[in-house]
N, C-alpha and C positions, 0 to 999 in steps of 0.2 A: 218605411217598409219594415215589416216584422222580420224578414229574413236578414236584415242588416244588423240584427242583434247578435254580434259576435264578441266574445270576451276572451281576453288572455288570462283572466283570473280563473280560479278554481270554482266553476259554477256547474252543478249537476242539474240535469233536466229530466226529472222522472217522467214528466209529460211535456213533450217538445213543442216548440212553436213552429217546427217544420210542417206540422199538420195545418197550420193556419192558412186559409185562403185569404183573399182580399175582397170580402163581399161588399158590393155597393147596393145590394138589395137587402136592406135591413129586415131581419126576420123577427123583430121585437114582438113577443107574445103571439107569434104565428103558430099554427097547429104543429108543424114539424119540429119547431124548436121546443115547444112545450112537451111534446111527446119524447124528444130526446132526453130532456132533463128528467121527466117522470119515469122514463125507462131505467135510469140509474137507480131510482128509488125501488122500482120493482125488482131489479137485479139484486140489490142488497137484501131485500126482504125474502128472497128465495133461498138465501144462504143460511141454512139452519144453524151452522156453527157461529154465526154472528149474533145470535140471540143472547149470548153471554155479555155482549157489549151494548148496554142500554143507550150510550151516547150515540152510537152509530145507528141503532134502530130508531132513536128519536129523530135523527137527521133524515133518515129515509122516510119516516112517517110524515114529516112536515112536507116533503116534496112528493108525496103520493099523488097519483093521477087526479083523484077527485078534488084534492085541495088546490092543485095547480089549475084545474079547469075552472074552479070557483074564482081564483085570482084573475085568470085570463078573462072571464066574463065580466068581472068588475072593471078591469082596465079597458076593455073594448067599449063597454057601456059608458065609461067616463069620457070617452073620445080622446084619451091621452095617447093612445097608440097611433092614431092616424098620422100625426106629423112625423113619426119615427120611421114608418114603413117607406122603403125606397131610399132613405138616407144612408150614407155610408156608416158602417159599424163604428161605434166608439171604441176607445181603448182604455181599460181600467187596470191599474196596478195595485194589487192587494198585498199588504205586508201583514202576515199572520202572527199572532202571539205564540209564544212557545209553551204557555201553561194551560191553554184551553184548546184541546186538540181538534174540535169539530167546527169552530166558529168560522174559520176561513172559507169553508165550503158553503155555508149559508149565504155569506155575502157574495161569493164568486158565482154561485149558481143563480142567485137572484139577478145579478148583473148580466149573466148569460141570457136569462129570460127577457131582459130589456134590450137584447140585441147587440151587446158589447163583446168584443174580444178581451180576454182577461188573462193576465199573468199573475200568478200567486207566488210570492216568495215565502217559503217555509224555512224555519230555523234548523240548523244542524242539531239543536238541542230539543227539537220536538219529540213528543212521546210516541209510543207504539201505536196509538190510535191513529195519529196522523199518517204514520207509515202504512198502516192497513188501508186507510182511505185512499191514499195515493195509488197503492197497488190495485185496489178495486177499480179505481178510475182508469188505470192503464188497461186492465182487462176489458172493462166495459167499452172503452173508446175504440176497441178493435172489432166490436160487434157491428152488425149492419145498422142498428138504431143508434149506437154510440158514436159512429163515425162523424155525425154532424156535430156532436158535442166537442169532439177533438178540434173542430175548426174555431171554437170559441174559448177554449180553456187550456192553459199550459201551466206547469208548475216548475219553479226553479228553487234549488236549495243552495244557499251559500252563507258564509259568515257575515254578520252585521259589520264586521271590520272592513269588508270590501265595499267601501263607499263609492268607488268608481262604477261598480255594477248597479248600485241603487241609483246613482246619478243618470246612467244611461237608460235604465228602465223608467225613470221619472221623466226624462225627455221624450221617451216613446209614448207615454200615456196622455190621455186627456184628463184623467182623474186618478189621484192616489188615495188609497184607503188604508189608514194605519190603525191597527189594533195593538195596544200595548200600554206599558206604563208611561207615566208622565215624562220620565227622563229619556226613554227610548223615542217617544214622539218628538220631544224637543230636539234630540240629536238628528233624527231623520228630517225634520222640518228645515234644518240648516242646509240640507243637500238639495240643490236645485230649488231654492226657496220660493220661486215664482210658480211652482207647480200647484195647480188647483188640487186641494185635498180635503178630505173629511177625516176626523179623528175620533177614536174611541179610547179615551185615556182611563186612568185609574178611577174606579168607582167602587162604592160599597153598597150593600143592601142589608135590610133588617127585616125581622118578622115581628108583626104585631098580633098577639094571640089572646083570645078571650076564653078558649077551651069550653065553649058552650055546646059543642057537638061531640061526636064520638072521639074520645081521647086517643084510643089506639089507632084509629084511622088518621087522626091529626099527626100523631107521632110518626107513622109510616110516611106520610106526605112530607113531613119535615126532613126526614132522612133522604128522600128523593131530591130535595132541594140543596141539602148541605154536603152530601158525601162526594158527588162527582167532582172531578178536577181538584181534589184536595181542598175544597172550599175556596178556591182561588178565582173562580169565575166571578165577574162583577155582580152578577145577580144572585149569587149564593148568599144566604143570610149569615152575617157575622155576629148578630146579636138578637136576643128576644126581648121585646117589651111585653111584660105581662100586664094586661089591662084589667085591673080589679079581679085578679085570679087568686083564689085562696091557696095557701101554701100546700095544703094536702092535694089539691088538684095538680099543682106543678110537680109534686113528687110522683104522682100517678103517671104523669106525662113522661118523666125521666125513667121510671120503672119500665114503661112500655118501650121506650127507646132502647134500654138495655136488653130487653127480651128480643127485640126485632133485629138488633145489629148483627148477630151471628149469621143471619140468613140474607143480609144485604149483598147485592151484587158488587157494589163498590166498597172497598175496605181500605182503612188507613193503616199505616205501618208503624213500626217502632220509631222510625226516623221522624214521622209526623208527630208522635207523642213527645219526642225530645224537642222538636220545634215549638210545640204548644207551650212547654215550660219556659223556653227561652223567650218566646214572644210575650208571655204574661209578665215575666220579670221586667222585660223592657218597657212594657206599658205601665207597670207600677212605678218604675224609676222616672220615666219621662212624662207621664201624665197623671201621676198621683192618684191612682185608683184607690177608692175607699170601699172596703168590703161591706156588704150588707150585714146587719146584725153585728157590727164590730165598731168599736170606738177608735177614731183616729185613722191615720193612714198606715198602711202596712203592706209588706210584700204579699201579694195575692197568692192564693193557693188554688190549684186546679183540683176539682173533684172529678175523678175519672169515671166515665160511663162507657165501659168497654174502651174502644179506641178513641172515642170522643172525649173532650175535656170541657167542663163548664165551670164558670165562676160567676157568682152573683155579686153585683156591686150596687152601691147606693145610687150612683148617677152614671149615665153614659154621655160622653161628649162626641161631637163629630170628629174631633182630633184623634180620639182613641180609635174610632172606627176606620178613619183614613189610614192610620198606622197599622191596622190589623192585617196580617198577611196570610190568614187562612190556616190550613193544616188541621182543621177540625176543632178549633177552640171556639166555644160559644159563650159570649158574655151575655148576661141577663140582668134585668132590673124590673122592679115593680113600679107601675104608674097608675094614677087614678083618672087621668085625662089624657087624650091624645096630644094635647097641646104641650105635654112634657117631652115629646119626641124631639131630639136635636135635629135641626134641619141643616142642610149644607148643599152646595151645588154638586158635591161629590156623591150625594145620596141618589142612587139610581132607582132601586125597586123597594117597595114596601110589600111584604108578603103577608096576607091576611087570611084568617080562618073563618071570617064572617064578612059577607059582602057589604053589610051595612057599615062596617068600620071605615071603608074607603070613602064613604060619603062625607065624613067629617074631617078627613085628612087634608092638610094644606102643605104637605111635604113630599119630596121625591118626584121623580119623573114618570113613574110607572107603578100601578097597583095591580097585583096579581094574586090569584087564589093560591093558597098553600098547595104544594105539589106540582105547581106549574112555573116555578121561578125560572127554570132553565129553558123553558119553551121559547123558541125564537118567534119574532114577529116582524112584519115589514116595517113597522115603526120601532126604531131601536134607539134608546137614549135620546128621545125627542126628535130624531130625524126620520123622515119618510124615505126609506131607502129606494123605493120604486121611483119616486120623483127624482131623487139624487142620481140614480143610474140612468135616467132618461137623458142626462147630459144636455139639458136645455140651455 
């Protein structure tokens, strides 16, 4: 029973489970549930002041009524919904990452659409975007349309050190969803280890660019992919592979980046610049970076492009990219064939500026057009989330 979730530890409930009913008539992909989730999207898009937060607008746009109706039609047509209707609601416990502020709502709302009751744990270290989203949820869930959503979604905030709380929520759920770094996932997996779970661990992404199209547009799209979340989202490109791109074209690309940066909605800080230098020196020491157009190994130097930093190297290895922690540092290298791209199970997305490039690639789990790297999909990191949240 949800109401038995009582804790002596310091747990805040921005959105409480007291609103949870105990539905035995599963509303998976039923009109009223779809409308309740889509209503949250509409509510956000009506708030003019939120236009300055592209991550929130992107979330709202993904859950817009037209898109959800399309997903609903696909699910009903596939006959996946029929076994769920009438079955008791499932229970899903989501553990959100602290460094990517919107991702917890994508998975939680998709699980809601699959008819599950959801508790999301957010970190006390979460950013302002997370706080805003939770406040928006609280307001929306008090509206006539949003009251139904409140039956399916609650948010808890507590320290990761309170393992007893995580243990109790893990016993409550049918499925645990963990977003986070490898070490965090390993630690959580030791708590109630028999809990069924899916994991979204450390990943990195790269860009493969040919610059055969409008360079200014490509530069703008690259900034859309690299700036949000301080380049720490798993699908933000950490490096560029230039496929047979002349040096003068590359310089034109970076000149456009420099001109576009001042007007970008997302901005990096001086702290990010400091972290770029620390990271690059660490990569040089631990992974022996060789600079392009330079003989021998050397401490690499950042070329600043406004708040971004870039460094051209002779070769990129998966170990370098796994160790890359973001903050706006872009590594780059020249290649003559896509076979030169280092593959790894940690490579999630390959961002391309030419659709034909993806046809020859044998690396990564996801190929995406530049400018769309952070766009969510129902298949994420190789997992079909709708199938997973059906709790078959």
